[in-house]
N, CA, C and O atoms as a printed pandas DataFrame, in Angstrom:
     atom_number atom_name residue_name chain_id  residue_number  x_coord  y_coord  z_coord
0              1         N          ARG        A               1   93.406   19.611   16.265
1              2        CA          ARG        A               1   94.558   20.533   16.642
2              3         C          ARG        A               1   94.442   21.741   15.335
3              4         O          ARG        A               1   94.760   22.907   15.100
4              5         N          ILE        A               2   93.862   20.752   14.800
5              6        CA          ILE        A               2   93.057   22.167   13.420
6              7         C          ILE        A               2   92.305   23.160   14.056
7              8         O          ILE        A               2   92.326   24.240   13.466
8              9         N          PHE        A               3   91.546   23.109   15.242
9             10        CA          PHE        A               3   91.168   24.362   15.813
10            11         C          PHE        A               3   92.082   24.919   16.557
11            12         O          PHE        A               3   92.111   26.149   16.564
12            13         N          VAL        A               4   92.903   24.289   17.239
13            14        CA          VAL        A               4   93.572   24.683   18.845
14            15         C          VAL        A               4   94.321   24.855   18.718
15            16         O          VAL        A               4   94.683   25.915   19.228
16            17         N          GLY        A               5   95.551   23.932   17.807
17            18        CA          GLY        A               5   96.636   23.989   17.265
18            19         C          GLY        A               5   97.632   23.076   17.894
19            20         O          GLY        A               5   97.030   22.025   17.673
20            21         N          TYR        A               6   98.994   22.612   18.677
21            22        CA          TYR        A               6   99.331   22.443   18.980
22            23         C          TYR        A               6  100.386   21.474   20.870
23            24         O          TYR        A               6  101.023   20.494   21.256
24            25         N          ASP        A               7   99.603   23.213   21.415
25            26        CA          ASP        A               7   99.816   23.463   22.412
26            27         C          ASP        A               7   98.753   22.806   23.566
27            28         O          ASP        A               7   97.575   23.072   23.807
28            29         N          ASN        A               8   99.863   21.653   24.279
29            30        CA          ASN        A               8   99.108   19.961   25.027
30            31         C          ASN        A               8   97.670   21.476   26.426
31            32         O          ASN        A               8   96.471   21.300   26.646
32            33         N          ARG        A               9   98.712   22.860   27.046
33            34        CA          ARG        A               9   97.487   22.807   27.419
34            35         C          ARG        A               9   95.906   23.175   27.491
35            36         O          ARG        A               9   94.933   23.321   28.231
36            37         N          VAL        A              10   96.551   23.225   25.725
37            38        CA          VAL        A              10   95.004   24.450   25.257
38            39         C          VAL        A              10   94.148   22.810   24.730
39            40         O          VAL        A              10   92.937   22.606   24.642
40            41         N          LEU        A              11   95.712   21.503   24.355
41            42        CA          LEU        A              11   94.778   20.535   23.733
42            43         C          LEU        A              11   94.228   20.179   24.401
43            44         O          LEU        A              11   93.060   20.568   24.398
44            45         N          ILE        A              12   94.658   19.187   25.457
45            46        CA          ILE        A              12   93.836   17.725   26.074
46            47         C          ILE        A              12   92.988   18.576   27.247
47            48         O          ILE        A              12   92.699   17.691   28.052
48            49         N          PRO        A              13   92.585   19.507   27.624
49            50        CA          PRO        A              13   91.071   19.833   27.535
50            51         C          PRO        A              13   90.193   20.335   26.319
51            52         O          PRO        A              13   89.036   19.921   26.241
52            53         N          VAL        A              14   90.548   20.965   25.631
53            54        CA          VAL        A              14   89.362   21.453   24.288
54            55         C          VAL        A              14   88.813   19.185   24.046
55            56         O          VAL        A              14   87.727   18.624   23.899
56            57         N          SER        A              15   89.878   18.799   24.113
57            58        CA          SER        A              15   89.492   16.766   23.345
58            59         C          SER        A              15   88.517   16.102   24.469
59            60         O          SER        A              15   87.463   15.466   24.443
60            61         N          ALA        A              16   89.351   16.545   25.400
61            62        CA          ALA        A              16   88.129   16.364   26.647
62            63         C          ALA        A              16   87.025   16.906   25.948
63            64         O          ALA        A              16   86.782   16.482   24.818
64            65         N          LEU        A              17   85.891   18.326   26.780
65            66        CA          LEU        A              17   84.630   19.308   26.131
66            67         C          LEU        A              17   83.959   17.956   24.835
67            68         O          LEU        A              17   82.945   17.258   24.861
68            69         N          LEU        A              18   85.794   18.144   23.202
69            70        CA          LEU        A              18   84.615   17.193   22.527
70            71         C          LEU        A              18   84.051   16.091   22.644
71            72         O          LEU        A              18   82.937   15.885   22.163
72            73         N          GLY        A              19   84.646   15.305   23.223
73            74        CA          GLY        A              19   84.638   14.218   23.070
74            75         C          GLY        A              19   83.484   13.938   24.406
75            76         O          GLY        A              19   82.707   13.006   24.201
76            77         N          SER        A              20   83.381   14.456   25.332
77            78        CA          SER        A              20   82.041   14.603   26.016
78            79         C          SER        A              20   80.878   15.103   25.692
79            80         O          SER        A              20   79.740   14.931   26.128
80            81         N          ILE        A              21   81.406   15.852   24.726
81            82        CA          ILE        A              21   79.582   16.933   23.885
82            83         C          ILE        A              21   79.789   15.460   23.277
83            84         O          ILE        A              21   79.303   14.529   23.918
84            85         N          PHE        A              22   80.467   15.189   22.101
85            86        CA          PHE        A              22   79.670   13.848   21.884
86            87         C          PHE        A              22   78.914   12.316   22.190
87            88         O          PHE        A              22   78.244   11.531   21.519
88            89         N          THR        A              23   79.487   12.378   23.768
89            90        CA          THR        A              23   79.625   11.185   24.108
90            91         C          THR        A              23   77.897   12.095   24.355
91            92         O          THR        A              23   76.913   11.676   23.745
92            93         N          LEU        A              24   77.814   13.090   25.130
93            94        CA          LEU        A              24   76.112   13.467   25.208
94            95         C          LEU        A              24   75.000   13.184   24.043
95            96         O          LEU        A              24   74.023   12.445   23.922
96            97         N          PHE        A              25   75.767   14.309   23.137
97            98        CA          PHE        A              25   75.430   13.336   21.767
98            99         C          PHE        A              25   74.496   12.361   21.262
99           100         O          PHE        A              25   73.376   12.089   20.829
100          101         N          CYS        A              26   76.014   11.899   21.687
101          102        CA          CYS        A              26   75.451   10.450   21.307
102          103         C          CYS        A              26   74.172    9.156   22.232
103          104         O          CYS        A              26   73.563    8.151   21.867
104          105         N          ASP        A              27   74.284    9.911   23.487
105          106        CA          ASP        A              27   72.946    9.600   23.965
106          107         C          ASP        A              27   72.299    9.844   24.057
107          108         O          ASP        A              27   71.426    8.982   24.158
108          109         N          LEU        A              28   71.759   11.712   24.167
109          110        CA          LEU        A              28   70.520   11.781   23.590
110          111         C          LEU        A              28   69.579   10.735   22.086
111          112         O          LEU        A              28   68.444   10.346   21.810
112          113         N          LEU        A              29   71.337   10.687   21.367
113          114        CA          LEU        A              29   69.722    9.928   20.259
114          115         C          LEU        A              29   69.771    9.043   20.706
115          116         O          LEU        A              29   68.596    8.840   21.015
116          117         N          ALA        A              30   70.544    7.911   21.155
117          118        CA          ALA        A              30   69.907    6.511   21.400
118          119         C          ALA        A              30   68.932    7.073   21.910
119          120         O          ALA        A              30   68.814    5.983   21.350
120          121         N          ARG        A              31   67.817    7.780   22.528
121          122        CA          ARG        A              31   67.580    7.720   23.648
122          123         C          ARG        A              31   66.153    8.432   23.033
123          124         O          ARG        A              31   65.043    7.976   23.303
124          125         N          VAL        A              32   66.406    9.858   21.991
125          126        CA          VAL        A              32   65.484    9.788   20.919
126          127         C          VAL        A              32   64.610    8.550   19.759
127          128         O          VAL        A              32   63.455    8.288   19.421
128          129         N          ILE        A              33   65.700    8.171   19.536
129          130        CA          ILE        A              33   65.158    7.827   18.165
130          131         C          ILE        A              33   64.709    6.524   18.175
131          132         O          ILE        A              33   64.560    6.306   16.972
132          133         N          PHE        A              34   64.448    5.676   18.668
133          134        CA          PHE        A              34   63.687    4.458   19.322
134          135         C          PHE        A              34   62.682    5.428   20.836
135          136         O          PHE        A              34   63.217    5.346   21.941
136          137         N          ALA        A              35   61.893    5.907   20.777
137          138        CA          ALA        A              35   61.047    6.998   22.480
138          139         C          ALA        A              35   61.461    5.961   23.113
139          140         O          ALA        A              35   62.601    5.729   23.517
140          141         N          PRO        A              36   60.226    5.132   23.226
141          142        CA          PRO        A              36   59.871    4.454   24.802
142          143         C          PRO        A              36   60.948    3.355   24.716
143          144         O          PRO        A              36   60.370    2.362   25.158
144          145         N          TYR        A              37   62.335    2.962   24.350
145          146        CA          TYR        A              37   63.417    1.682   24.400
146          147         C          TYR        A              37   64.096    2.309   24.134
147          148         O          TYR        A              37   63.800    3.214   23.353
148          149         N          GLU        A              38   66.040    2.113   24.890
149          150        CA          GLU        A              38   66.653    3.590   24.277
150          151         C          GLU        A              38   67.201    1.898   24.026
151          152         O          GLU        A              38   66.643    0.871   24.413
152          153         N          ILE        A              39   68.378    2.035   23.306
153          154        CA          ILE        A              39   69.815    2.240   22.686
154          155         C          ILE        A              39   71.142    1.776   23.331
155          156         O          ILE        A              39   71.471    2.559   24.222
156          157         N          PRO        A              40   71.801    0.998   23.206
157          158        CA          PRO        A              40   72.731    1.139   23.791
158          159         C          PRO        A              40   73.915    1.946   23.274
159          160         O          PRO        A              40   74.524    1.179   22.528
160          161         N          VAL        A              41   74.636    3.315   23.316
161          162        CA          VAL        A              41   75.406    4.723   23.401
162          163         C          VAL        A              41   76.078    3.526   23.173
163          164         O          VAL        A              41   75.024    2.945   22.911
164          165         N          GLY        A              42   76.669    2.905   23.081
165          166        CA          GLY        A              42   77.552    2.638   22.507
166          167         C          GLY        A              42   77.262    1.381   20.912
167          168         O          GLY        A              42   78.141    0.828   20.251
168          169         N          ILE        A              43   76.539    1.338   20.827
169          170        CA          ILE        A              43   75.888    0.992   18.956
170          171         C          ILE        A              43   75.523    2.567   18.806
171          172         O          ILE        A              43   74.380    2.371   19.217
172          173         N          ILE        A              44   75.533    3.556   18.633
173          174        CA          ILE        A              44   75.358    5.002   18.107
174          175         C          ILE        A              44   76.917    5.390   17.351
175          176         O          ILE        A              44   77.477    5.593   16.274
176          177         N          MET        A              45   77.171    5.285   19.363
177          178        CA          MET        A              45   78.771    6.461   19.485
178          179         C          MET        A              45   79.807    5.868   17.849
179          180         O          MET        A              45   80.735    6.387   17.229
180          181         N          SER        A              46   78.909    4.378   17.652
181          182        CA          SER        A              46   80.012    3.735   16.435
182          183         C          SER        A              46   79.720    3.368   15.683
183          184         O          SER        A              46   80.405    2.573   15.040
184          185         N          PHE        A              47   77.769    3.987   15.117
185          186        CA          PHE        A              47   77.415    4.307   13.734
186          187         C          PHE        A              47   78.361    5.826   13.528
187          188         O          PHE        A              47   79.107    5.809   12.549
188          189         N          LEU        A              48   78.370    6.937   14.264
189          190        CA          LEU        A              48   79.009    8.139   13.484
190          191         C          LEU        A              48   80.409    7.861   13.619
191          192         O          LEU        A              48   81.017    7.924   12.550
192          193         N          GLY        A              49   81.373    7.454   15.034
193          194        CA          GLY        A              49   82.477    7.335   14.528
194          195         C          GLY        A              49   83.344    6.299   14.193
195          196         O          GLY        A              49   84.513    6.277   14.576
196          197         N          GLY        A              50   82.547    4.952   13.109
197          198        CA          GLY        A              50   83.517    4.069   13.286
198          199         C          GLY        A              50   83.572    4.693   10.963
199          200         O          GLY        A              50   84.291    4.342   10.027
200          201         N          PRO        A              51   82.356    5.706   11.096
201          202        CA          PRO        A              51   83.055    6.175    9.232
202          203         C          PRO        A              51   84.600    7.880    9.328
203          204         O          PRO        A              51   85.576    8.396    8.783
204          205         N          PHE        A              52   83.652    7.935   10.457
205          206        CA          PHE        A              52   84.930    8.773   10.321
206          207         C          PHE        A              52   86.413    8.046   10.858
207          208         O          PHE        A              52   87.533    8.317   10.425
208          209         N          PHE        A              53   86.117    7.182   11.784
209          210        CA          PHE        A              53   87.555    6.865   11.866
210          211         C          PHE        A              53   88.541    6.503   11.092
211          212         O          PHE        A              53   89.735    6.793   11.178
212          213         N          ILE        A              54   87.646    5.449    9.856
213          214        CA          ILE        A              54   87.997    4.999    8.931
214          215         C          ILE        A              54   88.249    5.652    7.135
215          216         O          ILE        A              54   88.847    5.364    6.099
216          217         N          TYR        A              55   87.176    6.848    7.796
217          218        CA          TYR        A              55   87.865    8.525    6.805
218          219         C          TYR        A              55   89.599    8.610    7.620
219          220         O          TYR        A              55   90.606    9.105    7.113
220          221         N          LEU        A              56   89.534    8.272    8.327
221          222        CA          LEU        A              56   91.671    8.410    9.291
222          223         C          LEU        A              56   92.563    7.897    8.790
223          224         O          LEU        A              56   93.570    8.408    8.301
224          225         N          LEU        A              57   92.390    7.288    8.837
225          226        CA          LEU        A              57   93.232    6.106    8.058
226          227         C          LEU        A              57   92.920    6.572    7.313
227          228         O          LEU        A              57   93.703    7.503    7.123
228          229         N          ILE        A              58   91.821    6.577    6.294
229          230        CA          ILE        A              58   92.559    6.404    4.683
230          231         C          ILE        A              58   93.061    7.436    4.528
231          232         O          ILE        A              58   93.872    7.315    3.610
232          233         N          LYS        A              59   93.046    8.953    5.111
233          234        CA          LYS        A              59   93.554   10.334    5.008
234          235         C          LYS        A              59   94.633   10.377    5.555
235          236         O          LYS        A              59   95.489   11.202    5.236
236          237         N          GLY        A              60   94.828    9.305    6.682
237          238        CA          GLY        A              60   97.140    9.528    7.118
238          239         C          GLY        A              60   97.323    8.849    6.113
239          240         O          GLY        A              60   97.921    9.635    5.378
240          241         N          ASN        A              61   97.239    8.132    5.699
241          242        CA          ASN        A              61   98.096    6.569    4.395
242          243         C          ASN        A              61   97.034    7.567    3.250
243          244         O          ASN        A              61   96.088    6.868    2.888
244          245         N          ARG        A              62   96.988    9.080    2.591
245          246        CA          ARG        A              62   97.546    9.377    1.744
246          247         C          ARG        A              62   96.742    8.322    0.836
247          248         O          ARG        A              62   96.973    7.525   -0.073
248          249         N          GLY        A              63   95.808    8.717    1.506
249          250        CA          GLY        A              63   94.618    7.490    0.174
250          251         C          GLY        A              63   94.974    6.321   -0.814
251          252         O          GLY        A              63   94.453    5.835   -1.818
252          253         N          GLN        A              64   96.048    6.105   -0.102
253          254        CA          GLN        A              64   95.762    4.024   -0.409
254          255         C          GLN        A              64   96.225    3.125    0.597
255          256         O          GLN        A              64   97.206    2.860    1.291
256          257         N          LEU        A              65   94.953    2.754    0.325
257          258        CA          LEU        A              65   94.552    1.309    1.546
258          259         C          LEU        A              65   95.781    0.634    1.222
259          260         O          LEU        A              65   96.347    0.562    2.312
260          261         N          TYR        A              66   97.126   -0.338   -0.334
261          262        CA          TYR        A              66   97.299   -1.356   -0.376
262          263         C          TYR        A              66   98.481   -0.286   -1.095
263          264         O          TYR        A              66   98.605    0.543   -1.996
264          265         N          ASP        A              67   99.564   -1.258    0.498
265          266        CA          ASP        A              67  100.853    0.139    0.063
266          267         C          ASP        A              67  102.295   -1.356   -0.714
267          268         O          ASP        A              67  103.384   -0.991   -1.159
């Protein structure tokens, strides 16, 4: 919403595009990190997306974990 605003006609396609780009990036990392072996894409996505999700939870709660 920061980049494209609140218009759902733009927000939904941009979200789908960014989600697919993130998935492709994680798939590329999963194939390249340990070259002869492949890591499941979900592991890479959780390592990259997990901390970001926790950041969003803390930011949405205005920095207060316990209220």
